C-alpha positions as CSV (number, residue, x, y, z in Angstrom):
1,M,0.0,0.0,0.0
2,N,1.6,3.3,-1.1
3,I,1.4,6.7,0.6
4,K,-1.3,7.9,-1.8
5,E,-3.6,5.1,-0.8
6,I,-3.0,5.6,2.9
7,F,-3.9,9.3,2.5
8,G,-7.0,8.3,0.6
9,L,-8.1,5.9,3.4
10,S,-7.4,8.5,6.1
11,L,-9.3,11.3,4.3
12,G,-12.2,8.8,3.7
13,A,-12.3,8.0,7.5
14,I,-12.5,11.8,8.3
15,R,-15.3,12.2,5.7
16,E,-17.2,9.2,7.1
17,R,-17.3,10.7,10.6
18,K,-18.0,14.3,9.6
19,V,-19.5,15.6,12.8
20,R,-16.9,14.0,15.1
21,S,-14.0,15.1,12.9
22,A,-15.5,18.7,12.5
23,L,-15.6,19.1,16.3
24,T,-12.1,17.8,16.7
25,I,-10.9,20.2,14.0
26,L,-12.8,23.0,15.8
27,M,-10.8,22.3,19.0
28,V,-7.5,22.7,17.1
29,L,-8.9,25.8,15.3
30,V,-9.8,27.5,18.6
31,G,-6.3,26.9,20.1
32,S,-4.3,28.0,17.1
33,S,-6.5,31.1,16.4
34,L,-6.1,32.2,20.0
35,L,-2.3,31.9,19.7
36,V,-2.3,33.9,16.5
37,A,-4.5,36.6,18.0
38,V,-2.5,36.9,21.2
39,N,0.8,37.1,19.3
40,A,-0.6,39.7,16.9
41,F,-2.1,41.7,19.8
42,G,1.2,41.7,21.7
43,A,3.2,42.7,18.6
44,G,0.6,45.4,17.9
45,F,0.8,46.7,21.5
46,S,4.6,47.0,21.3
47,D,4.3,48.7,17.9
48,F,1.7,51.1,19.2
49,F,3.9,52.3,22.1
50,N,7.0,52.4,19.8
51,K,5.1,54.8,17.5
52,Q,4.0,56.9,20.5
53,F,7.4,57.2,22.0
54,A,9.0,57.9,18.6
55,N,7.7,61.4,19.1
56,L,10.0,61.7,22.1
57,A,13.7,62.4,21.7
58,P,15.4,59.0,22.5
59,N,18.7,60.7,23.6
60,I,17.0,62.7,26.4
61,L,17.4,61.8,30.1
62,F,14.8,63.3,32.4
63,V,16.6,64.1,35.7
64,S,14.6,65.1,38.8
65,S,15.0,65.4,42.5
66,V,14.2,62.5,44.9
67,Q,12.2,63.6,47.9
68,Q,13.0,62.6,51.5
69,D,10.7,62.8,54.5
70,Q,11.6,65.2,57.3
71,D,11.8,64.0,60.9
72,D,9.0,65.6,63.0
73,G,11.5,66.0,65.9
74,G,9.5,63.7,68.2
75,G,6.7,66.2,68.7
76,G,4.4,63.5,69.7
77,I,0.7,63.1,68.9
78,G,-0.8,66.0,67.0
79,S,2.5,67.3,65.7
80,V,2.8,68.0,62.0
81,A,5.9,66.9,60.1
82,P,7.4,69.4,57.7
83,P,7.0,68.8,54.0
84,P,9.5,66.5,52.3
85,S,12.6,68.1,50.9
86,A,14.9,67.1,48.0
87,K,17.9,65.0,48.7
88,I,19.8,66.8,46.0
89,T,18.8,70.4,45.1
90,L,18.9,70.9,41.3
91,N,20.5,74.2,40.8
92,A,23.0,75.9,38.5
93,A,25.9,74.1,40.1
94,V,24.3,70.6,39.5
95,E,23.5,71.7,35.9
96,S,27.1,72.8,35.3
97,R,28.5,69.6,36.8
98,I,26.3,67.3,34.6
99,R,27.0,69.4,31.5
100,S,30.7,68.7,32.0
101,L,30.2,64.9,31.9
102,P,31.4,62.9,28.9
103,F,28.9,62.4,26.1
104,V,26.6,65.2,27.4
105,S,25.8,67.7,24.6
106,L,23.2,69.9,26.4
107,V,21.5,70.3,29.8
108,I,18.1,72.2,29.8
109,P,16.9,73.3,33.2
110,S,13.2,73.7,33.8
111,Y,10.5,74.5,36.3
112,Q,7.1,72.9,36.4
113,G,4.0,73.7,38.4
114,D,0.2,73.9,38.4
115,I,-1.2,77.3,37.5
116,S,-4.5,78.9,36.6
117,I,-4.8,80.8,33.3
118,Q,-7.3,83.7,33.0
119,S,-8.4,84.3,29.4
120,G,-10.9,87.0,29.2
121,S,-13.5,86.3,31.9
122,E,-12.8,82.5,31.9
123,S,-10.2,80.8,34.1
124,K,-8.8,77.3,33.9
125,S,-6.1,75.3,35.6
126,F,-3.2,73.8,33.7
127,S,0.5,72.8,34.0
128,V,3.3,75.2,33.2
129,L,6.7,74.3,31.7
130,S,9.3,76.9,32.2
131,M,12.4,76.6,30.1
132,D,14.2,78.2,27.1
133,P,11.5,78.0,24.4
134,S,14.1,77.7,21.7
135,Q,15.2,74.3,23.1
136,L,11.7,72.8,22.9
137,F,12.7,70.9,19.7
138,V,15.5,69.1,21.6
139,I,13.0,67.4,23.9
140,S,10.3,67.1,21.3
141,P,11.7,66.8,17.8
142,T,8.4,66.4,16.0
143,L,7.1,69.7,17.5
144,E,5.3,72.0,15.1
145,L,3.9,75.5,15.6
146,M,0.6,76.5,14.1
147,E,0.5,79.1,11.3
148,G,1.2,82.6,12.6
149,S,3.1,81.4,15.6
150,T,6.6,82.6,16.4
151,L,9.2,80.9,18.6
152,P,10.1,83.5,21.4
153,S,13.6,84.1,22.4
154,A,15.0,83.0,25.8
155,N,15.1,86.6,27.0
156,D,11.5,87.4,26.2
157,P,9.9,87.9,29.7
158,T,6.2,88.1,28.5
159,A,6.0,85.5,25.8
160,I,4.0,82.3,26.2
161,L,3.4,79.2,24.1
162,V,0.2,77.3,24.5
163,A,-0.5,73.7,23.7
164,E,-3.2,73.1,21.0
165,D,-5.6,71.2,23.4
166,I,-5.4,74.2,25.8
167,A,-6.0,76.8,23.1
168,F,-8.7,74.7,21.4
169,P,-10.3,72.5,24.1
170,P,-11.6,69.2,22.6
171,G,-15.4,69.2,22.4
172,E,-15.7,73.0,22.6
173,S,-16.7,75.1,19.6
174,T,-14.9,78.3,20.7
175,P,-11.2,78.6,21.4
176,F,-10.1,79.3,25.0
177,I,-7.0,81.2,23.8
178,N,-6.1,82.9,20.6
179,L,-2.7,84.0,19.1
180,G,-1.6,87.5,20.2
181,Q,-4.0,87.5,23.2
182,S,-2.9,88.6,26.6
183,V,-3.5,86.1,29.4
184,R,-2.8,86.1,33.1
185,L,-1.1,83.3,34.9
186,S,-1.6,82.8,38.6
187,Y,0.3,80.5,41.0
188,S,-0.8,79.8,44.5
189,F,1.7,78.7,47.1
190,V,2.4,78.8,50.9
191,D,5.1,81.1,52.1
192,P,7.7,78.8,53.8
193,D,8.6,81.6,56.3
194,T,5.1,82.8,57.4
195,G,3.0,79.8,56.5
196,E,0.5,82.1,54.7
197,A,-1.2,81.3,51.5
198,K,-0.1,83.6,48.7
199,E,-0.6,84.1,45.0
200,E,1.8,85.3,42.3
201,S,0.4,86.6,39.1
202,K,1.9,87.7,35.8
203,S,0.6,88.7,32.4
204,F,1.9,87.1,29.2
205,V,1.2,87.5,25.4
206,V,0.5,84.3,23.4
207,R,3.2,84.2,20.8
208,G,2.5,80.7,19.5
209,I,0.3,77.6,19.6
210,I,2.0,74.2,19.7
211,G,0.6,71.4,17.6
212,S,0.0,68.0,19.2
213,T,3.4,66.2,19.5
214,G,2.7,63.1,21.4
215,N,5.0,64.3,24.2
216,P,2.8,64.7,27.3
217,T,5.3,67.1,28.8
218,V,4.6,69.6,26.0
219,D,1.0,68.7,25.0
220,N,-0.5,69.3,28.4
221,A,1.2,72.6,29.3
222,V,1.9,76.2,28.6
223,V,5.5,77.1,28.0
224,I,7.2,80.3,29.4
225,G,10.8,81.3,29.6
226,L,13.1,80.1,32.4
227,Q,13.5,83.4,34.4
228,P,9.7,84.3,34.2
229,G,9.0,80.8,35.5
230,D,11.4,81.2,38.3
231,D,9.7,84.5,39.3
232,L,6.2,83.2,38.9
233,L,6.7,79.8,40.7
234,Q,8.9,81.3,43.4
235,R,11.6,78.6,42.9
236,A,14.6,80.9,43.8
237,G,16.9,79.1,41.2
238,K,16.0,75.6,42.4
239,Y,15.1,73.6,39.3
240,D,12.3,71.0,39.3
241,S,14.0,69.0,36.5
242,L,16.8,68.9,34.0
243,F,16.6,67.6,30.5
244,V,20.0,66.1,29.7
245,A,20.7,65.5,26.0
246,A,23.2,62.8,25.3
247,S,25.4,63.3,22.2
248,S,23.9,60.1,20.7
249,T,21.3,57.5,21.7
250,D,24.2,55.1,22.0
251,Y,25.5,57.0,24.9
252,V,22.3,57.3,27.0
253,D,23.2,54.4,29.3
254,A,26.8,55.8,29.7
255,V,25.5,59.2,30.7
256,E,23.0,57.7,33.1
257,E,25.8,55.7,34.7
258,E,28.0,58.8,35.0
259,I,25.2,60.7,36.7
260,R,24.6,57.8,39.1
261,T,28.2,57.8,39.9
262,L,28.0,61.4,41.0
263,Y,24.7,61.3,42.9
264,G,23.7,57.7,43.4
265,N,20.0,57.1,44.2
266,D,19.6,60.7,45.5
267,I,18.5,61.8,42.0
268,G,15.8,60.4,39.7
269,I,16.6,59.5,36.1
270,T,14.1,58.5,33.5
271,T,14.8,57.6,29.8
272,V,12.5,56.6,26.9
273,Q,14.3,53.3,26.8
274,N,13.5,52.6,30.5
275,I,9.8,53.5,29.9
276,L,9.6,51.2,26.9
277,K,11.4,48.4,28.8
278,T,8.9,48.6,31.6
279,I,5.9,48.6,29.2
280,E,7.3,45.6,27.3
281,E,7.8,43.7,30.6
282,F,4.2,44.5,31.6
283,T,2.7,43.6,28.2
284,G,5.0,40.5,28.1
285,G,3.4,39.2,31.3
286,I,-0.1,39.8,29.9
287,N,0.8,38.1,26.6
288,A,2.3,35.1,28.5
289,F,-0.9,34.7,30.5
290,L,-3.1,34.9,27.3
291,A,-0.7,32.5,25.5
292,S,-1.0,30.0,28.3
293,I,-4.8,30.0,27.8
294,A,-4.3,29.4,24.1
295,I,-1.8,26.6,24.8
296,I,-4.4,25.0,27.1
297,S,-6.9,25.2,24.3
298,L,-4.5,23.4,22.0
299,V,-3.9,20.7,24.6
300,V,-7.7,20.3,24.9
301,G,-7.7,19.9,21.1
302,A,-5.0,17.3,21.4
303,V,-7.0,15.4,23.9
304,G,-9.9,15.6,21.5
305,I,-7.8,14.1,18.8
306,I,-6.8,11.2,21.1
307,T,-10.4,10.6,22.0
308,T,-11.6,10.8,18.4
309,L,-8.8,8.5,17.0
310,Y,-9.1,6.0,19.8
311,T,-12.8,5.7,19.2
312,S,-12.1,5.4,15.5
313,V,-9.7,2.6,16.2
314,V,-12.3,0.7,18.2
315,E,-14.9,1.2,15.5
316,R,-12.5,0.1,12.7
317,I,-11.2,-3.1,14.2
318,R,-12.8,-5.0,11.3
319,E,-11.0,-2.7,8.8
320,I,-7.7,-3.2,10.6
321,G,-8.1,-6.9,10.6
322,T,-9.0,-7.0,6.9
323,L,-5.9,-4.8,6.0
324,K,-3.6,-7.0,8.1
325,A,-5.1,-10.2,6.6
326,I,-4.2,-8.9,3.1
327,G,-0.7,-8.2,4.1
328,A,-0.7,-4.6,5.6
329,K,2.2,-4.1,7.9
330,N,2.2,-2.5,11.4
331,T,3.8,0.6,9.9
332,T,1.0,0.9,7.4
333,I,-1.7,0.8,10.1
334,L,0.4,3.3,12.2
335,G,0.7,5.6,9.2
336,L,-3.0,5.4,8.5
337,F,-4.0,6.8,11.8
338,L,-1.1,9.2,12.1
339,I,-2.0,10.7,8.7
340,E,-5.6,11.1,9.9
341,A,-4.2,13.1,12.9
342,L,-2.0,15.0,10.6
343,L,-4.9,16.0,8.3
344,I,-7.0,17.1,11.3
345,G,-4.1,19.2,12.5
346,I,-3.4,20.8,9.1
347,I,-7.1,21.7,8.5
348,G,-7.5,23.0,12.1
349,A,-4.3,25.0,12.1
350,S,-4.9,26.5,8.6
351,L,-8.4,27.6,9.5
352,G,-7.1,28.8,12.9
353,L,-4.7,31.2,11.2
354,V,-7.5,32.8,9.3
355,A,-9.8,32.9,12.4
356,G,-6.9,34.3,14.4
357,I,-6.6,37.3,12.1
358,G,-10.2,38.2,12.8
359,M,-9.8,37.5,16.5
360,G,-6.8,39.8,16.7
361,Y,-8.9,42.7,15.4
362,L,-11.6,41.9,17.9
363,L,-9.0,42.0,20.8
364,A,-7.6,45.3,19.5
365,S,-11.1,46.9,19.1
366,A,-12.0,45.8,22.6
367,S,-8.9,47.4,24.1
368,P,-8.8,51.1,25.1
369,G,-8.1,53.2,22.1
370,G,-8.4,50.2,19.8
371,G,-10.4,49.8,16.6
372,G,-7.9,51.0,14.0
373,G,-6.8,49.4,10.7
374,G,-4.6,46.5,10.2
375,G,-0.9,46.6,11.2
376,D,2.2,45.5,9.3
377,A,5.2,43.7,10.6
378,E,7.2,47.0,10.3
379,S,5.9,50.3,11.6
380,D,6.8,53.8,10.4
381,S,8.6,55.6,13.1
382,A,9.4,59.3,13.3
383,T,13.0,60.3,12.7
384,T,14.5,62.0,15.7
385,G,17.7,63.9,16.1
386,S,20.5,63.0,18.3
387,G,20.6,66.0,20.5
388,G,20.7,68.9,17.9
389,V,18.0,71.5,17.7
390,A,15.6,70.6,14.9
391,S,13.5,73.0,12.9
392,S,9.9,72.7,11.8
393,N,9.3,73.3,8.2
394,S,5.5,72.7,8.2
395,A,2.9,74.9,9.8
396,R,-0.8,74.4,10.3
397,S,-3.7,76.7,10.0
398,G,-5.1,78.3,13.1
399,N,-8.8,78.0,12.2
400,G,-11.1,75.8,14.2
401,D,-12.1,73.5,11.4
402,E,-8.5,72.4,10.6
403,V,-7.7,72.0,14.3
404,A,-10.7,69.7,14.6
405,G,-9.3,67.7,11.6
406,E,-5.9,67.4,13.3
407,Q,-7.5,66.2,16.5
408,Q,-9.5,63.6,14.5
409,T,-6.3,62.4,12.9
410,Q,-4.6,62.1,16.2
411,E,-7.5,60.1,17.6
412,S,-7.5,57.7,14.6
413,E,-4.1,56.5,15.6
414,S,-5.0,53.4,17.6
415,L,-3.9,50.0,18.6
416,T,-3.9,47.6,15.7
417,P,-2.8,43.9,15.6
418,V,0.5,43.2,13.8
419,Y,0.8,39.8,12.2
420,L,4.3,38.5,11.9
421,G,5.0,35.7,9.4
422,A,7.4,33.9,11.7
423,D,4.8,33.9,14.5
424,M,2.0,32.5,12.3
425,I,4.3,29.8,10.9
426,R,5.4,28.8,14.4
427,V,1.8,28.6,15.5
428,W,0.9,26.4,12.5
429,F,3.8,24.0,13.2
430,I,2.9,23.8,16.9
431,S,-0.7,23.0,16.2
432,V,0.2,20.4,13.6
433,G,2.9,18.9,15.8
434,L,0.6,18.6,18.8
435,S,-2.0,16.9,16.5
436,I,0.5,14.3,15.4
437,M,1.7,13.7,18.9
438,A,-1.9,13.3,20.0
439,G,-2.4,10.7,17.3
440,L,0.6,8.6,18.3
441,Y,-1.0,6.5,21.0
442,P,-4.2,5.6,19.1
443,A,-2.1,4.8,16.0
444,W,0.3,2.7,18.0
445,K,-2.6,0.9,19.6
446,A,-4.2,0.1,16.2
447,S,-0.9,-1.1,14.7
448,R,-0.4,-3.6,17.6
449,Y,-3.7,-5.4,17.0
450,L,-3.0,-9.0,15.9
451,P,-4.9,-10.1,12.7
452,V,-6.6,-12.9,14.5
453,D,-7.9,-10.6,17.3
454,A,-9.0,-8.0,14.8
455,L,-10.8,-10.7,12.6
456,R,-12.8,-12.0,15.6
457,A,-14.9,-8.8,15.3
458,L,-16.0,-9.9,11.8
């Protein structure tokens, strides 16, 4: 009996028991489709965050102070401990020392705080980022200014840049702030000497509106110069953070190590790579959990194949006896049932790949921000500089209709599954391999039947 005849007998056995075979194929289909969907969802998740963080400069290190709790001095019950203080005060001396480190091309000091903005008769609360406006492109290379905007100089004490979502609040038909408008910023604080609540206010003129960049530091804030920010926020030269630009992305780890050598754990350092690594570890854990569920489904499918083929062996004892009586060898009987398991695995795995593509889109649409179009194995990423100040050559219109269009474009960027050929091939081989392994015992059992025992059932 040749291989073609064995395939014909195996395929005939599957057709003869259509319902049972279909249910077994369905078990394999579910397991393989789950694996495909989980792999695509995980790859899409990583691609989504890579695209988001492509808007950030990969060579930037965000340096901040680490807070330490103050001892209340044993005042006992009812005593109030003083507020936490920074272990290392970020000031001009620290800035200069970090700037002198190897592979550091630039250090940008900044202040941050929560302020209220009065525009006309309306007042809203937002964050303020105080730094040299001309260096915004260093920390956000994809930054663009809307048409009519100008980038103020570092010495302009009254200039302010406003994020697009602040100037044109989503869901509102009228802008909150317009170009050239005068606004008043107010900062509330507690005087450390008297303990009294105070407020500092200062007027600014809107010189520009910043388009959405994907960088939350810029997208959710108004930007003013360094010295005006120091005066408004009452920082007295104590920076809230430093943006440290490495000369190349290859030297980010080296710069971080140099800063750690100087200040140890008394200073906080965050990089884009560290954020992505944390996200990948988190998503990796989720994907491993979902993949384990898919593997269990495949194992259940394998058990179904064992059950189906074993039942088929019992039902086909007469056929086995007849084949052996006419000279079929044990290997022929073994191959007959193994090929039946192989065909079930091939059909189930192939259909599972197709079903997995659809299931991946369902998972993506059910996730927050999901529902976008299909993803490819390779994603387009924004080209970022290695520390130099970039320039924006494109400007956008300041009218409300085009702003709404830009916001709609931003919202359309969503999580989409990414189907990698290597992953799909691996899932296919795993599914088919498990099917063959599941068919080993029933096939071996069938091949061990003696002709005389098999013919007794005639």
